[in-house]
C-alpha distance (Angstrom), angle and dihedral (degrees) to the residues before:
residue distance angle dihedral
X1 . . .
X2 3.79 . .
X3 3.80 114.5 .
X4 3.81 118.0 -165.6
X5 3.81 113.8 -155.3
X6 3.82 94.3 -145.0
X7 3.80 138.9 5.7
X8 3.81 90.8 -97.0
X9 3.83 89.1 64.0
X10 3.82 95.6 55.9
X11 3.81 94.5 92.6
X12 3.82 92.2 55.0
X13 3.83 90.3 43.6
X14 3.81 89.1 56.3
X15 3.83 90.6 47.9
X16 3.81 89.0 54.4
X17 3.82 90.1 47.8
X18 3.81 92.3 51.8
X19 3.82 92.9 48.4
X20 3.80 91.7 49.9
X21 3.80 92.0 47.1
X22 3.81 89.0 52.1
X23 3.81 87.0 56.3
X24 3.82 90.1 53.2
X25 3.81 101.3 -101.4
X26 3.80 126.5 134.2
X27 3.78 108.4 -121.3
X28 3.78 137.5 173.1
X29 3.79 129.7 -173.9
X30 3.80 116.5 -138.5
X31 3.81 103.8 -137.9
X32 3.81 96.1 165.6
X33 3.78 117.4 130.6
X34 3.81 92.8 -117.2
X35 3.79 128.9 118.9
X36 3.80 117.0 -86.5
X37 3.81 90.8 -115.1
X38 3.83 90.2 53.8
X39 3.82 90.7 49.8
X40 3.82 90.6 49.8
X41 3.79 92.3 46.9
X42 3.83 91.3 49.3
X43 3.81 91.1 48.8
X44 3.80 90.5 51.6
X45 3.81 91.0 50.1
X46 3.82 88.6 50.3
X47 3.83 87.6 51.0
X48 3.81 94.0 -120.9
X49 3.83 102.7 173.5
X50 3.83 97.9 -149.8
X51 3.79 131.6 29.1
X52 3.78 118.6 -169.4
X53 3.78 112.0 -158.2
X54 3.81 117.2 -159.5
X55 3.78 125.4 -168.2
X56 3.80 139.0 144.6
X57 3.82 94.8 -61.5
X58 3.82 93.3 48.3
X59 3.81 92.6 48.0
X60 3.82 91.4 48.8
X61 3.83 94.1 47.0
X62 3.85 95.0 35.9
X63 3.81 90.8 -124.0
X64 3.80 137.5 118.1
X65 3.80 129.7 -131.2
X66 3.80 106.2 -127.5
X67 3.78 123.6 -146.5
X68 3.79 118.8 -179.0
X69 3.79 119.1 -156.7
X70 3.80 95.2 -130.8
X71 3.81 100.0 35.0
X72 3.81 104.0 31.5
X73 3.80 123.9 -144.8
X74 3.80 113.2 15.0
X75 3.82 97.8 175.8
X76 3.79 133.5 -118.7
X77 3.79 120.1 -37.2
X78 3.77 136.0 -173.6
X79 3.76 114.4 -114.4
X80 3.83 93.7 -109.8
X81 3.82 90.7 51.0
X82 3.80 90.3 49.2
X83 3.82 92.9 50.7
X84 3.80 90.4 49.7
X85 3.82 91.6 50.4
X86 3.81 93.3 46.2
X87 3.80 92.6 47.8
X88 3.80 90.3 51.0
X89 3.82 91.9 47.7
X90 3.79 93.5 47.7
X91 3.80 96.8 43.1
X92 3.78 107.6 140.8
X93 3.80 92.8 5.2
X94 3.79 100.4 89.3
X95 3.77 114.9 110.6
X96 3.80 113.3 -142.3
X97 3.77 114.8 -125.1
X98 3.80 113.8 -126.4
X99 3.76 133.7 166.8
X100 3.78 118.9 -138.7
X101 3.77 118.5 -164.6
């Protein structure tokens, strides 16, 4: 889940979502008008494994602040570092997409 801190961060949040989807990950952007702490709390209740928080610093540096459900705040990461970490964490867990007619 990508969580923008303010409305002005929504565009970057959607860029992050698109890049992750291109890599094969399921991603949603939380655009509700709730506080960031409420969005994080709701994501933890929904058992979302990774939350990517984006604000002014992340937009400027083209990074994402990573928060893992089990471990909490893991700090800011570059996109390539994030993809590497997510691929390692999801190794063997990806479900192939097939169409059956």
